N, C-alpha and C positions, 0 to 999 in steps of 0.2 A: 476477666478472661484475656484481655489484651496483655496484661502483665504476665500472665502465665505463658502465653505464646511467645512473649519476648524472652523468656527464660526457660528453654526446653530442658536444660540440664536439671533444673529444680523439679520440673514436672516429672521427668523420668525417675528421679530419686525418691520423690514423695508419693507418687501415685501408687506404687506397689504396696506401701505400708498401709495407706488408707483402704485400699482394696482388700487387703488381708483382714483388716479389722472388721469390715462389713461382712466379709465371708465368715469370719469367726462368729459374729453375732447371729447371722442367719443359720449357720451350721448348728449352733447351740439351740436355737429355737426349733429347728427341724428335728434335732435329736430328741428334744422333749416331746414333740408331736409323735414321733415314732414310738417312743417309750409308752406314751398314753394309749395310742391306738393299737399297738401290736404287742409290745413286750409284756405289759401288765396282764392283759387277758390270757396271752399264751402261757406265760410262766405260771399263772394261777391254775390253769387247766392242767398243764404238764406236771405240776406239783402233786396232782392227785395220784400219779403213778407211784409216788413214794409216801404220801401222807393221805391215805384214804379217808381219814376222819373228817377232812375238809368238806367232803360231800356226803358222807354216810355217818350219822351219829352212832356212836357205839363201836365203830370199827377201830382197829389198832391205829395208834398215832403214826407209826412208821411200819411199812410192810412192803415187800417186793412181790406180793402175790399177783399184781398186775402184769409183771414181766413173765411170771410163770404161765399166765394165761396166754400172753402174746407169743411165747416160744413153745407152744404145744398145740397139737390137734389142727383143726381147720384154720386157726389164726396164724400158725407158723406156715402152713401151706399157702395161705393167702398172701403172706409177705413174700414168699419165694416166687409165687406166680406173678405178683405185681412187679417184682424186680425184673423177671425175665421178659414180660411183655412190654415193660417200659423201655428197656434197652432196645428191643427190636423195633418198637414203634418210633423211638427217637431216631434210630438210624434210618428208617424208611422216610420219615417226615423231613429230616434234614437233607437227605439225598435228593428227594423230589423237590423240596423248596429251593435248594441250590440250583438245580437244573432249571426250574421255572424262572427263577430270578435272572439267571444268565440268558435264557432264551428271550425273555421279555425286555431286558435292559440292553442286551448287546447284539441282538440279531434283528433282521428285518422281517421277522415272522409277522403274519397278519393276525387279526382278531385279538390284539393286545387288550383292548377294553373288555372284551368278553372274558379273557383270562383273568383280568383283575376282578371283574364282577363275580366270576365263579369262585375265586379265592375268598372273597368276602361272604358269599353265600355259604360256603363250606364252614367259615368261621362262625356264622350265626346259627347254624343248625346244631341243636344239642345232640349229644351222642346217643341218647335214648331214642330220639327220632330217627337217627341214622340206622340204628339197630332195627327199628320197626320197618324201615324201608327195605332192608335186606330180607327181613322175615317175610314181608309181603311178596317179595320176588321169588324166594326159594321154597317156602313152606308148601306142604301138600295142599292142593287146591288153590295155590297162589297164581301169580301172573304167568310164570313160565309153564306151569301145568296147563293153564287155560290156552296157552299158545301151542300146546302139544309138544313142548320141549321138556324132556326129563330133567328134574331138578333135585331129586332125592339124593343123587350121588354127590351133590354139592352141599345139600342141606346139613347133613350130619357132620362133615368135616368143618364147615363154617361155624356151627354153633359149638364152639370150644375155643381153645387157645388161638387157633388161626383167625377166627372171626374177631376176637378181641384185639389182636394185633392189627388186623386190617382196619377196623373202625378207629382205634386210637391213632394209628399211623396216619390215616387220611385226615382225621380231625386235627392233627398237629401240623399239617402242611401250612396253614396260614401263619402260624407262629414263626416257622422257619422262613417262609417266603418274605414276610414283612421284616424280619430281623436281618436277613442276608441281602434283601433287595436294596435297602438304603446304602449298604456298603458297596454293592456292585455299581450303583448309580454314581457314587462319589469317586469311584476309581477312574482316574484319567488315563490318558494315552502315554504318559511319559515313560513308565516302566516298560510297557510293551514296545514302544518305539526304540528305546535303548537296546532292548534285547534283539529286535529285528535288525538294527544297525550292525550288531555284531554277528549277523548271519544266523541267528537262532530261528528255528522253524516256528510255526504258529503254536504247535503243541508244546515246544520247549518254552515259548514265551508265556503260555498259560501256567506251566509249572513254576516259572520264576515268580509270577505274581500270586500264585496260590497261597503262600504264607500270609499275604495281606488279609485274606478272608478268615484267618484263624479265629480272631475274637468273635466275629459274627457267627461262624459255624459252631463254635463251642457254646456261645450264648444260645443259639437256636436249639442245639441238642439238649442243653441243660434245661431250657424252658419246656420243651416237649416231654422230656423225661419226667420233670416235676409235675407237669399237667397230667401225664398218664398215671403217675403214682397216686395222685390225689383225685382222679376222676371217679365220680360216683355213678354216673348214668349207665355206663357199660357194666360196671360191677353189679349194679342192682338189677339190670334187665338181662342182657345177654349172658354174662358170666354166671350169675346166680341160677338162671334157667338151665344152663349147661352143666351145673354142678362143678363149676370151676371157680373156687373161692378166690377173692382178691382182698387186699388189705383194707380198703375203704369199706367193703361190705362187712368184713369182720369187725371193724370199728363200729359200724352202724348197728350190727346185731348186739354188740356189747352194750350200747346205749339204749337200744330198743327192747332188749330182753328183760325178763322178770326172773330174778331180781336184777336191778340195774348194776352194771359193772363199769362204773366210770374209771376206776383205776386201771382196768384192762384196756379201755379205750385210750386212756392217756399214755399207757405203755406202748401201744401200737403207734400212737402219734410220734413218740420219741423215735421209734425205729424208722418211720416214714421220713422224718426230718433228717436223720443221720444218713439215710440211704441217698436222699437227694443231694446232700452236701458233697458227695464224691465228685460228680461231674462239674458241679458249680465251683468247687475249690480248685479243680484242675484248670478250669477256664480262668479263674481269678489269678492264679499263680502265673500262668503263661502270659496273660495280658499285662500283668504288672511288671514282669521281668524284662519285657521288650517294648519298644515303641512301634506303634502301627500307624502313626500320624502321616497321612499322605495328602490330605485335603489342604490346599493353600490357594493363594491368589493367582498362581500361574498354572493352574490345572487346565489341561486341554481335554476336550471331549474325545473319548475313544471312538474309532471308526466302527460303524455297525457291520457285523459279519453278514454277508449276503449268502443266504441258503440256496444251494443248488443240488440237483441230482439226488443221490441216495441220502445225503444229509438232510435235505428238505423233506423227503418222504419219511425218514426216521423221526424227525422232530414232530411233524404233524401226527404221525401214528402214536407217538408218546403222549402228545397233548390230548388226542382223542381217547386214549385208554384211561388217562387220569380223569378226564371229564366224565366218561361213562361210569367208572367205578366209584369215584368220589362224589360226583354231583348228581348224575342222572338217576342212579339207583335210589338214594334217599329221597330225591324229589318225587319220583314215581310212587314210592311207598307212602309219603305224606299226602300227596294229592289223592291217591287211591283211597286212603283211609278217610280223608275229609269228604269224599264224594259218596261214601257208603253209609247207609243207615245203621249198619251193624258191623263193627270192625272184624268180627270173627266170621262173618258171612262170606259166601262165595262171590266171586267177581263176575258180573255180567252187565250188559248195557241196561237191562231193566232195573238193576239194583242201584244205578247211579242216581244221585239226587243232590240238589243244592240247598236242601233244608238245613244242613249244618251251618252253612254260611248265613242263611237267613236268621237262624237263632243267635249266631255270634253278633251280628249287627243290631239285632233287636234287643238283645239281653243287656240289662244295666250292668251286669257283671263284666262284660267285655269292654265297655267304654272306659270306665275309670281305671282299671288296672293298667291299660296301655299308657294312658296319660300320667298316671302316678309313677310308673316305672320310667317314663321318659324324663320327668323332672329329676328324679333321683339319679338317673344315668348321666344327664347333662352335668349336674353338680359333681358327681363322682369323677367323670372324665376330666373336667377342668381342674379340680383340685389335684387329682392324681398326676396329671402331666406336669403341672407346676412344681409339685413336690418331687416327683420321680425324676424329672429332668435335672433338677439341681443335685439330687442325690447321685445320679449317674455321673455328673461332672466331678463330684467329690470322689467317687469310687475309682475313676480312671487316673487320678493324680498319682504320680510316683513319689515314693517316700512319705506315705501318709502316716499320720499319728496313730497312736493306739486307739483313740476314740473313733477314728474313721474305720479302723480295722474291726472294732467291736460292732460298729454300725453295719459294716459289710457282712459280718457273721450273722447278725440278726436278720438282715434282708435275705441272705442266702437260705437260711432255714425257713423263713416265712414263705418263700416261693413254693416249697413243697408242702406247706401246711394245708390240709384239706379244709374247704370252707365249712364243713360241718363241725370241725374241731374248733376253728376260730369262732364260729357262732356259739358253740357251747361255752367257750371261754368268755365271750361277752355276756352270756346269761349269768354265769357264776360271778363275774367281776362286777357288773353294773347293776345287779339285783341285790346290792348290799344296803342295809339301813343307813350307812354313813353318807351315801349320796343324797338321801332324803334330807338329812340334817345340814348338808352343805348347799342345799338348793340346786342340786344337779341331778334331779330325778328324771332321767331320760329313758329309763327302762320301759319298754312297751310303747315307745314313740318312734316317729319317723327319723328323729335325730340319731337314735342308736342304730337304726338300720343303715342310715347314710354313713355313719362312722364305720360300721362293719364293711360296707362296700369299699370305702376308701382304704381301709386297712388291708383288705384282701387284694386290692388292685395295685397298690404302690410297689410292693416287691417285684412283681412281674414287669411292670412298666419301667422301673429303674434298670432291670436287667436287659430289657429290650433296647433301651437307649444307650447302653454301654458301648456297643459296637460302633454306631455312627458318631457318638461324641468322642470316642477314643481316636478317631481319625483326624479331628480338627487340631491343627497345630496351636500350641499355647501362645506363640508369638503373634498370632493374628489379633487377639484382643489387646495384647500389650502394645503393639504398634499403633493401634487406634488411641490408646491412653497417652502415648508419647506426644500425639498431636492434639492433646487437650480434651479428649472425650472423657466423660465420667464413666464409671463402671457399667451403668445400665446402657448408655448409648454405645459404648464400645462393644458390648455383647450383642446388642441388636443389629449393629451394622457389620461387625466382623465375624461373628459366630453364627447368629441365627440363620442367615441364608443357607448355610451348609447343613443345618440340622432341622430346618423347618419341616421338610417332608417327613422326617422320622418322628417329629413331635406330633404332626397331624395323624400319622399312622397309629401312634400310641394312643392318641385321643380317641380315634374311631374304634380302635381295638377295645379300649376300656369301655366305651359307650356300649358297644355291641355285646360284650360279655356281661356287663352289668344288667342290660335289658333282659337277658335270659338267665341270669344267675338264679340257682335254685336252693342249694343248701342254706346259705345265709338268709335268704328270703324266707324260707320255710320256718326257720327258728326265730327270727327277729321281727317279722312283720307285725305292725300294730293291729289290734283288734278292729275289724271292720274295714281295713284298708289292705286290699290284696294286690301285691305286685304281680306282674304279668306271669311269671313262672308259677307262682302259687295258684293263680286262677286256672292256668292250663292243667296243673297237677290235680286240682280239685275236680275238674271235669273228667280227667282220666281215672282218678280214684273212684268216681261214680260210674265207671264203665261207659262213659260217654266219649269213646275214642274218636268218633267223628267230629264232635264239637271241639275237643281238644286239638285235633289236627287242623280243623278249620281256623281256629284261633291262632295256631302256630303259623299257618300260611299267611294270614293277615299281618301278623307281627313281623314275619320275615320280609314281606314286601315293604312294610313300613320302614324297617331298619335299613334295607337296601336303598330306599329313597333318601334316607338321612345321610348315608355314606356317599351317595352320588351327589347330592346337593352340597355337602361339605367339600367334596373334592372340586366341584365346579367353582364354588366361592373362592377356594384357595387359588385356583388358576386366574381368577378375575381380579383379585385384590392384591396379589403380591406385586411389589414394585418392579418396574422395568429393569432396574439394575440387577435384581435377583435373576430375572429371566436371562439376561445377558451372561451373568456369572455362571449360571448352572446350565446354560444352553437349553432352556425349556422350550424356546420357540422352535428349535429344531426337532424336538421330541414331542410336540403337542399331540401327535396322533398315536402315541404309544399307550395312552391310558395311564391311570394313576397306579 
């Protein structure tokens, strides 16, 4: 080490080549992992759209009948409906997420911890439970009617396209908030100060720095759009009940109908992927053609905006409206259902009971699913952040090779792939006799379910981390290498402080989503081992809505505790140097 420090020129010339070699090896390894986890199962399933004999003996070797099914009747209407509501919900979620991120990170608004907790609560609530909450509020004999407030005028418009857009839009707020929030926090005061020095107003200063948010905004919209296109909870509950077909429900009916129509389901999957590629490709092209790196060693914390007068009233009114519509309504619906002996019964004080919670805590079915899903979620989140973080750093490099572009294309398409499609691909791929001969018989085991979770989480996590990682200047790690640090140490000390919060957010997001994941769990869970979502679904399928809602409440509280504890541990264990660099001491009352 002493010899290296005595010859800085040699260090500077040799370090990049060694670093590139290690990156090449790691990139190759991760490329193989992505191929095994995502490409093989997906390609195998998508091939059914062209080669139906792969799933149906006696069918034609090559046929396009699956696409004829996808572009006709309810299937075509479902695709058009999904495109429309996904664009609308993406715009709503991105706008609200941007506003919330700016309010919490750049103003002196109070209740920031409550806002953060509300975002995570909204993230944890499955869309079908949100739908149930609205239904309990607006239905005839529901809460508003019991309060002598007419609700039928709202009931009929909501149970249709408007309701689908509202539910999906609110459900997408956490994705947008977490994606944009890290970018807002990393934005220093340099650009704003420069604009104000040249006599620019506060509004003009905001317009000047607005382009810096473009990668995060586009990433947020693309993620919400893809999530909305692939969502199954709303499509199965609210949309199907309102005779408003959506693409995922059409895909489900193709798989669930008799005779089975796997080629039609695969054709719909092709269209879903291609539809989601549009905003993702736009985001990719814009972020690759320009540099958005603004995080560096001389970053100064921006001054918090002090809210006064009408601005203060408007901000708090906005926060109250979002809290009521996105949080309070589904919470009241779930709580009401969990406290009633019959979900379809009328609401009165005499009908309230805690028997559902008693059954949840006393039932053997409720204990093991939560613990089983916790273990799988912990492993999934850790693997996903490790792999997704590196993939995001690869994706933001300028002048990438064709291999990186191919990897980006795979990840872009996988973001929009519905979980039910990936799960079906895993069934077809890993239920082959060849795996038994190779000693890799994982079908029907927890290993296959874990692989499915990781495969479904990596694409979204990598896209979520693109925005924050794209802001870190590449010369940060290189400067550390010049002074003798190895690649790992250079990354930990020069890059990690700027992306640690984003990595933690991605970890918590992956953990929470995996804990409540349904399509993959329903298709791949091992016999006798029920993930949490499957256990809840089994109760609901048995018309035990009270028990299912009670189990959901317990799981939601449990997940919120995990999020809070992880955030607290992060604040306690990060080095003091990080706190000084990121000015966390000055913002310790802002919440995570």
